[in-house]
VOFI-831577 format. One line per 4 residues: number of its first residue (from 1); for each residue y, z, x of C-alpha. Coordinates in nm, 2 decimals. Layout:
N
NUM) Y,Z,X | ...
***
This chain:
539
1) 5.19,4.05,6.84 | 4.82,4.04,6.99 | 4.66,3.76,7.15 | 4.46,3.70,6.89
5) 4.72,3.69,6.61 | 4.93,3.44,6.74 | 4.60,3.21,6.75 | 4.53,3.27,6.40
9) 4.66,2.96,6.21 | 4.95,3.07,5.95 | 4.80,3.17,5.58 | 4.47,3.22,5.69
13) 4.30,3.57,5.69 | 4.05,3.60,6.01 | 3.67,3.62,5.87 | 3.53,3.89,5.74
17) 3.27,4.08,6.02 | 2.91,3.99,5.89 | 2.73,4.30,5.81 | 2.46,4.24,6.04
21) 2.68,4.25,6.32 | 2.87,4.54,6.26 | 2.56,4.74,6.22 | 2.41,4.62,6.53
25) 2.71,4.70,6.74 | 2.73,5.05,6.56 | 2.34,5.09,6.65 | 2.45,5.04,6.99
29) 2.60,5.32,7.02 | 2.24,5.47,7.00 | 2.15,5.30,7.35 | 2.26,5.62,7.57
33) 2.03,5.83,7.41 | 1.73,5.66,7.38 | 1.55,5.29,7.41 | 1.56,4.99,7.17
37) 1.17,5.07,7.09 | 1.30,5.41,6.93 | 1.66,5.36,6.81 | 1.54,5.04,6.63
41) 1.34,5.29,6.35 | 1.66,5.49,6.37 | 1.84,5.21,6.23 | 1.60,5.03,6.01
45) 1.49,5.36,5.84 | 1.87,5.44,5.75 | 1.89,5.08,5.63 | 1.53,5.13,5.40
49) 1.68,5.43,5.27 | 2.02,5.27,5.18 | 1.86,4.98,4.99 | 1.58,5.23,4.80
53) 1.90,5.45,4.70 | 2.12,5.15,4.58 | 1.79,5.00,4.34 | 1.73,5.35,4.23
57) 2.09,5.38,4.13 | 2.12,5.09,3.94 | 1.86,5.15,3.73 | 2.00,5.49,3.70
61) 2.35,5.36,3.56 | 2.16,5.12,3.32 | 1.95,5.46,3.18 | 2.27,5.64,3.14
65) 2.41,5.38,2.95 | 2.16,5.33,2.71 | 1.99,5.67,2.68 | 2.12,6.00,2.80
69) 2.09,6.22,3.12 | 1.72,6.31,3.08 | 1.60,5.99,3.03 | 1.78,5.88,3.33
73) 1.62,6.14,3.56 | 1.26,6.04,3.39 | 1.03,5.87,3.67 | 0.87,5.67,3.49
77) 1.15,5.45,3.38 | 1.21,5.34,3.74 | 0.79,5.30,3.83 | 0.76,5.10,3.49
81) 1.05,4.85,3.66 | 0.91,4.85,4.01 | 1.16,5.11,4.16 | 1.10,5.37,4.40
85) 1.16,5.72,4.23 | 1.44,5.90,4.44 | 1.48,6.23,4.43 | 1.82,6.41,4.45
89) 1.80,6.51,4.81 | 1.70,6.15,4.93 | 1.96,5.96,4.75 | 2.26,5.80,4.93
93) 2.54,5.99,4.84 | 2.36,6.33,4.92 | 2.34,6.19,5.31 | 2.69,5.99,5.26
97) 2.88,6.33,5.15 | 2.70,6.53,5.42 | 2.71,6.25,5.70 | 2.97,6.49,5.95
101) 2.76,6.75,5.91 | 2.60,6.89,6.22 | 2.27,6.92,6.01 | 2.26,6.59,5.88
105) 1.92,6.49,6.12 | 1.78,6.76,5.90 | 1.87,6.61,5.57 | 1.73,6.25,5.68
109) 1.41,6.37,5.78 | 1.36,6.56,5.43 | 1.48,6.26,5.30 | 1.24,6.06,5.43
113) 0.96,6.29,5.35 | 1.07,6.34,4.98 | 1.06,5.99,4.91 | 0.71,5.97,5.07
117) 0.59,6.28,4.91 | 0.71,6.14,4.55 | 0.61,5.77,4.59 | 0.31,5.86,4.78
121) 0.11,5.49,4.68 | 0.37,5.28,4.84 | 0.56,5.48,5.11 | 0.30,5.75,5.26
125) 0.32,5.78,5.64 | 0.52,5.49,5.65 | 0.89,5.63,5.69 | 1.03,5.72,6.05
129) 1.16,6.07,6.13 | 1.28,6.24,6.40 | 1.65,6.22,6.31 | 1.69,6.61,6.38
133) 1.57,6.55,6.75 | 1.79,6.74,7.03 | 1.84,6.37,7.20 | 2.00,6.23,6.91
137) 2.36,6.34,6.84 | 2.43,6.41,6.44 | 2.79,6.24,6.49 | 2.59,5.89,6.58
141) 2.41,5.96,6.25 | 2.67,6.03,6.07 | 2.85,5.71,6.19 | 2.53,5.49,6.08
145) 2.58,5.63,5.74 | 2.94,5.57,5.71 | 2.92,5.17,5.83 | 2.59,5.12,5.62
149) 2.77,5.28,5.32 | 3.04,5.05,5.30 | 2.79,4.80,5.18 | 2.64,4.73,4.84
153) 2.68,4.60,4.52 | 3.03,4.52,4.48 | 3.14,4.40,4.80 | 3.14,4.42,5.16
157) 3.35,4.62,5.47 | 3.62,4.40,5.44 | 3.82,4.29,5.08 | 3.57,3.94,5.06
161) 3.56,4.03,4.66 | 3.22,4.08,4.49 | 2.94,3.93,4.66 | 2.73,3.99,4.39
165) 2.89,3.83,4.06 | 2.65,3.59,4.04 | 2.32,3.77,4.00 | 2.18,4.09,3.93
169) 2.24,4.39,4.15 | 1.90,4.49,4.22 | 1.87,4.12,4.36 | 2.19,4.12,4.55
173) 2.09,4.42,4.71 | 1.75,4.30,4.79 | 1.91,3.96,4.93 | 2.18,4.18,5.13
177) 2.00,4.44,5.28 | 1.69,4.24,5.29 | 1.93,3.98,5.54 | 2.03,4.29,5.76
181) 1.66,4.40,5.82 | 1.51,4.07,5.92 | 1.83,4.01,6.16 | 1.81,4.33,6.31
185) 1.44,4.32,6.36 | 1.51,4.02,6.56 | 1.78,4.13,6.76 | 1.56,4.48,6.88
189) 1.27,4.21,6.94 | 1.52,4.05,7.17 | 1.69,4.33,7.29 | 1.32,4.52,7.34
193) 1.20,4.20,7.60 | 0.82,4.18,7.61 | 0.74,4.41,7.35 | 0.95,4.31,7.08
197) 0.75,3.94,7.08 | 0.42,4.17,7.01 | 0.64,4.15,6.62 | 0.87,3.89,6.54
201) 0.84,3.54,6.51 | 1.20,3.34,6.53 | 1.26,3.21,6.17 | 1.31,2.89,6.25
205) 0.93,2.87,6.38 | 0.83,3.07,6.06 | 1.06,2.83,5.83 | 0.86,2.52,5.98
209) 0.53,2.65,5.90 | 0.60,2.75,5.59 | 0.77,2.46,5.48 | 0.50,2.27,5.66
213) 0.19,2.44,5.40 | 0.38,2.49,5.08 | 0.26,2.83,4.99 | 0.32,2.75,4.63
217) 0.02,2.96,4.48 | -0.28,3.15,4.57 | -0.38,3.40,4.86 | -0.15,3.39,5.16
221) -0.33,3.56,5.48 | -0.16,3.67,5.82 | -0.42,3.82,6.03 | -0.21,3.92,6.31
225) 0.11,3.99,6.05 | 0.35,4.19,6.30 | 0.65,4.27,6.11 | 0.55,4.09,5.78
229) 0.80,3.74,5.86 | 0.54,3.54,5.72 | 0.53,3.68,5.42 | 0.92,3.66,5.36
233) 0.95,3.34,5.45 | 0.67,3.24,5.20 | 0.83,3.43,4.91 | 1.16,3.30,4.98
237) 0.98,2.95,4.97 | 0.83,2.97,4.64 | 1.19,3.11,4.53 | 1.35,2.83,4.65
241) 1.13,2.64,4.47 | 1.17,2.79,4.13 | 0.84,2.91,4.15 | 0.75,3.28,4.04
245) 0.71,3.59,4.34 | 0.37,3.67,4.17 | 0.22,3.34,4.17 | 0.09,3.46,4.55
249) -0.06,3.72,4.66 | 0.00,3.87,5.02 | -0.29,4.00,5.27 | -0.25,4.08,5.63
253) -0.33,4.32,5.92 | -0.20,4.43,6.22 | -0.35,4.67,6.50 | 0.00,4.81,6.66
257) 0.06,5.16,6.40 | 0.43,5.14,6.46 | 0.48,4.74,6.39 | 0.23,4.79,6.08
261) 0.48,5.11,5.95 | 0.72,4.81,6.00 | 0.55,4.53,5.80 | 0.53,4.76,5.48
265) 0.90,4.85,5.52 | 1.00,4.52,5.59 | 0.78,4.44,5.26 | 0.91,4.68,5.06
269) 1.30,4.61,5.12 | 1.20,4.30,4.93 | 0.96,4.41,4.69 | 0.67,4.23,4.81
273) 0.35,4.40,4.72 | 0.11,4.34,4.98 | -0.22,4.46,5.11 | -0.19,4.50,5.46
277) -0.47,4.74,5.43 | -0.50,5.14,5.45 | -0.45,5.10,5.83 | -0.34,4.98,6.12
281) -0.65,4.78,6.28 | -0.79,4.52,6.54 | -0.85,4.23,6.36 | -1.18,4.12,6.57
285) -1.34,4.46,6.56 | -1.25,4.62,6.22 | -1.17,4.33,5.99 | -0.98,4.47,5.68
289) -1.00,4.20,5.50 | -1.40,4.06,5.56 | -1.45,3.86,5.19 | -1.11,3.74,5.19
293) -1.08,3.35,5.13 | -0.75,3.26,5.15 | -0.59,2.91,5.07 | -0.29,2.99,5.27
297) -0.31,3.14,5.63 | 0.00,3.16,5.83 | -0.01,3.33,6.18 | 0.17,3.40,6.51
301) -0.12,3.60,6.72 | -0.05,3.71,7.05 | -0.11,3.45,7.34 | -0.37,3.42,7.60
305) -0.46,3.79,7.53 | -0.73,3.89,7.76 | -0.83,4.21,7.69 | -0.99,4.16,7.32
309) -1.33,4.29,7.37 | -1.49,3.92,7.33 | -1.80,4.05,7.51 | -1.89,4.33,7.26
313) -1.86,4.01,6.96 | -2.12,3.81,7.11 | -2.33,3.61,6.82 | -2.01,3.69,6.57
317) -2.08,3.48,6.25 | -1.69,3.36,6.28 | -1.80,3.16,6.62 | -1.88,2.85,6.41
321) -1.79,2.63,6.65 | -1.89,2.80,6.96 | -1.88,3.14,7.14 | -1.52,3.21,7.28
325) -1.45,3.32,7.62 | -1.42,3.68,7.70 | -1.08,3.64,7.89 | -0.85,3.45,7.64
329) -0.87,3.52,7.27 | -0.67,3.17,7.15 | -1.02,3.01,7.04 | -1.16,3.35,6.85
333) -0.80,3.38,6.65 | -0.84,2.98,6.54 | -1.22,3.08,6.45 | -1.16,3.37,6.28
337) -0.88,3.21,6.11 | -1.13,2.93,5.97 | -1.35,3.12,5.86 | -1.11,3.32,5.64
341) -0.97,3.03,5.48 | -1.06,2.90,5.14 | -1.32,2.54,5.05 | -0.91,2.35,4.99
345) -0.70,2.62,5.26 | -0.48,2.53,5.47 | -0.33,2.72,5.80 | -0.08,2.71,6.04
349) -0.13,2.90,6.37 | 0.11,2.91,6.66 | -0.06,2.90,7.00 | 0.03,2.88,7.32
353) 0.02,2.50,7.44 | -0.26,2.56,7.70 | -0.51,2.59,7.39 | -0.48,2.21,7.37
357) -0.63,2.10,7.66 | -0.82,2.40,7.79 | -1.18,2.33,7.90 | -1.23,2.67,8.07
361) -1.54,2.91,7.97 | -1.62,2.66,7.68 | -1.29,2.60,7.53 | -1.31,2.24,7.54
365) -1.64,2.26,7.36 | -1.52,2.46,7.12 | -1.19,2.21,7.03 | -1.43,1.94,7.04
369) -1.66,2.08,6.79 | -1.36,2.19,6.60 | -1.20,1.83,6.57 | -1.55,1.69,6.49
373) -1.60,1.88,6.20 | -1.21,1.71,6.09 | -1.10,2.08,6.06 | -0.77,1.99,6.30
377) -0.49,1.82,6.05 | -0.17,1.82,6.24 | -0.05,1.96,6.63 | 0.30,2.01,6.71
381) 0.46,2.02,7.00 | 0.77,2.27,6.99 | 1.06,2.31,7.15 | 1.04,2.53,7.46
385) 1.28,2.89,7.45 | 1.24,2.92,7.09 | 1.08,3.29,7.18 | 1.32,3.58,7.24
389) 1.03,3.67,7.54 | 0.84,3.44,7.65 | 0.90,3.11,7.82 | 0.56,3.00,7.74
393) 0.58,2.64,7.59 | 0.42,2.66,7.20 | 0.24,2.41,6.96 | 0.18,2.45,6.58
397) -0.19,2.39,6.48 | -0.22,2.30,6.11 | -0.60,2.34,6.03 | -0.74,2.22,5.69
401) -1.06,2.29,5.54 | -1.07,1.95,5.33 | -0.89,1.69,5.43 | -1.04,1.44,5.10
405) -0.86,1.60,4.84 | -0.64,1.88,4.71 | -0.30,1.94,4.59 | 0.06,1.97,4.82
409) 0.39,2.01,4.72 | 0.48,2.03,4.36 | 0.14,1.98,4.26 | 0.13,1.61,4.44
413) -0.22,1.51,4.53 | -0.29,1.45,4.87 | -0.45,1.15,5.00 | -0.79,1.15,5.19
417) -0.69,1.20,5.56 | -1.05,1.22,5.66 | -1.12,1.15,6.04 | -0.74,1.14,6.12
421) -0.48,1.39,6.32 | -0.09,1.39,6.29 | 0.08,1.46,6.62 | 0.45,1.53,6.62
425) 0.63,1.59,6.99 | 0.93,1.81,6.88 | 1.00,1.90,7.21 | 1.33,1.72,7.22
429) 1.45,1.91,6.90 | 1.66,2.18,6.85 | 1.99,2.32,7.04 | 2.08,2.59,7.26
433) 2.22,2.86,7.02 | 2.31,3.11,7.34 | 2.24,3.06,7.71 | 1.87,3.17,7.69
437) 1.77,3.08,7.33 | 1.70,2.75,7.18 | 1.70,2.73,6.78 | 1.60,2.46,6.54
441) 1.82,2.31,6.31 | 1.76,2.27,5.91 | 1.77,1.88,6.01 | 1.53,1.95,6.29
445) 1.28,2.13,6.07 | 1.33,1.88,5.78 | 1.18,1.56,6.05 | 0.89,1.78,6.11
449) 0.81,1.88,5.74 | 0.90,1.52,5.64 | 0.70,1.33,5.88 | 0.36,1.61,5.78
453) 0.42,1.52,5.39 | 0.47,1.19,5.37 | 0.20,1.16,5.62 | -0.04,1.38,5.38
457) 0.09,1.22,5.07 | 0.30,1.48,4.95 | 0.60,1.38,5.03 | 0.87,1.11,4.98
461) 0.81,0.77,5.10 | 0.56,0.58,5.34 | 0.43,0.72,5.67 | 0.50,0.57,5.95
465) 0.41,0.61,6.30 | 0.73,0.71,6.49 | 0.72,0.61,6.90 | 0.79,0.92,7.10
469) 0.79,1.15,6.79 | 0.48,1.08,6.60 | 0.17,0.91,6.59 | -0.18,0.89,6.31
473) -0.46,0.92,6.55 | -0.83,0.88,6.46 | -1.15,1.11,6.59 | -1.22,0.82,6.81
477) -0.85,0.83,6.96 | -0.93,1.19,7.05 | -1.27,1.13,7.20 | -1.15,0.88,7.40
481) -0.86,1.11,7.53 | -1.11,1.35,7.66 | -1.06,1.57,7.29 | -0.70,1.69,7.44
485) -0.47,1.75,7.17 | -0.17,1.72,7.34 | 0.06,1.53,7.12 | 0.25,1.35,7.40
489) -0.07,1.17,7.49 | -0.06,1.00,7.16 | 0.27,0.94,7.06 | 0.41,0.74,7.32
493) 0.72,0.69,7.45 | 1.03,0.69,7.19 | 1.14,0.32,7.16 | 1.48,0.22,7.34
497) 1.74,0.08,7.11 | 1.85,-0.28,7.10 | 2.18,-0.43,7.21 | 2.19,-0.68,6.98
501) 2.22,-0.94,7.26 | 2.04,-1.25,7.29 | 1.75,-1.25,7.61 | 1.90,-1.57,7.75
505) 2.29,-1.49,7.71 | 2.18,-1.14,7.86 | 1.99,-1.30,8.17 | 2.26,-1.51,8.24
509) 2.53,-1.22,8.21 | 2.34,-1.02,8.44 | 2.26,-1.29,8.69 | 2.63,-1.39,8.70
513) 2.77,-0.98,8.78 | 2.46,-0.98,9.06 | 2.60,-1.31,9.23 | 2.94,-1.11,9.21
517) 2.83,-0.80,9.34 | 2.65,-1.00,9.63 | 2.97,-1.17,9.72 | 3.14,-0.84,9.73
521) 2.90,-0.70,9.97 | 2.95,-1.02,10.17 | 3.30,-0.94,10.19 | 3.31,-0.58,10.23
525) 3.03,-0.68,10.56 | 3.27,-0.91,10.68 | 3.58,-0.66,10.67 | 3.36,-0.42,10.86
529) 3.25,-0.63,11.14 | 3.66,-0.78,11.17 | 3.73,-0.43,11.19 | 3.44,-0.30,11.46
533) 3.53,-0.60,11.68 | 3.94,-0.51,11.64 | 3.81,-0.17,11.80 | 3.65,-0.35,12.07
537) 3.26,-0.25,11.88 | 3.20,-0.61,11.83 | 2.86,-0.76,11.91
***
């Protein structure tokens, strides 16, 4: 009997391996053949292909049951239901049946090409290729296909029953493989180091911003959308609050070509219809949505980028509060976002903490102008070590174009917050999920979100300042602090817990303890002096 088996409680089966973990371990086989930047596309491409094929097969079975084989092969029957048409050579069963053949890499490449050819509007130029490259052994691809094949409608790799019995298969597959896709993006981000951080924002950060903004209806925009995580969480939020996915329209832009393709795949997995432009492009120099005025903006732009070409954008119409320095794009992002914000819109932006207090190259003046114009609604100082790839501390900027009115959660009216800014210091929240990575629990997120919603009027209960955590400050307060927006300057120190002992009794007790300690000190000094005299060292 193994040690693991001996340590197991009688009658209790071992927890089945999670699909994400199994696939990650399987993907690890590729480490010896290519770096993380390459093998993420190999794995994610296969997960995507499995999802597309599963959705197709579900619809295929429905058509066969209701009609005949000819109808089941009618592509219009799939497109009408928002399901991708999958030609025979791209169906997962074809790949599964040939997983151990030497030509499996070529078959996967042909499957990807066939999917793009048959669904050009959604998939053209999006899917990865190169599965037939010499550096990628066919046994590794076959192993990945075998592993991914164990997941789908009806169960998992272990005998855990029907995971999807309470919901329709297409939705279940979207949830399962979508979850896998998000998990793999995060693991690849951690494995790749700095490069990975360019396209992945930790879930807890995204969830906090989405829950604060509460995007129920309207246009959602991300000018640096990375792999599309902001959009995925926005759709989840709508669904979780009994809304309809079609109630929000998604717009985004991404400059990196590879990441732009990842985002399109990520959103296709979730069946999110998004306008990410016809190409990857630099948001500052080739704005793909120049006329967009979004109801919600959610963004985690690159921190402190210095080579953004600001010197070529002097006098740009987006710089309404001052020309951002050519050596740092932080205030260019903030002003770009404000420019694209609808009259009653709100925005959530992740930025390095330096943006809260910097006075270099006119940044302090821009910040002063933004605060004076009443565009800053809330600042949240986040805990450190939330990001896989940087130790730079970050904050959430919540911007609002109109603090006088509006609708928030569940259509509740917002109170007039003119001339006020809420500061939240959440640096002490969170827990260490690994030796180097911190995360926010659901309770941590709820504390931040509740404080914000209660303050702006669409939460439950009455807002109160909490020393050490949150403070509603006026613009006059901010001016007196030199227009610095660091929450720690405003929230003060946390109140110490009272022990319930009356002051007079406590003083009498402490005085008595002090007298006892003095007496003990005198006794010890006398003993030491006597010992020294006995040894002949007395004075």
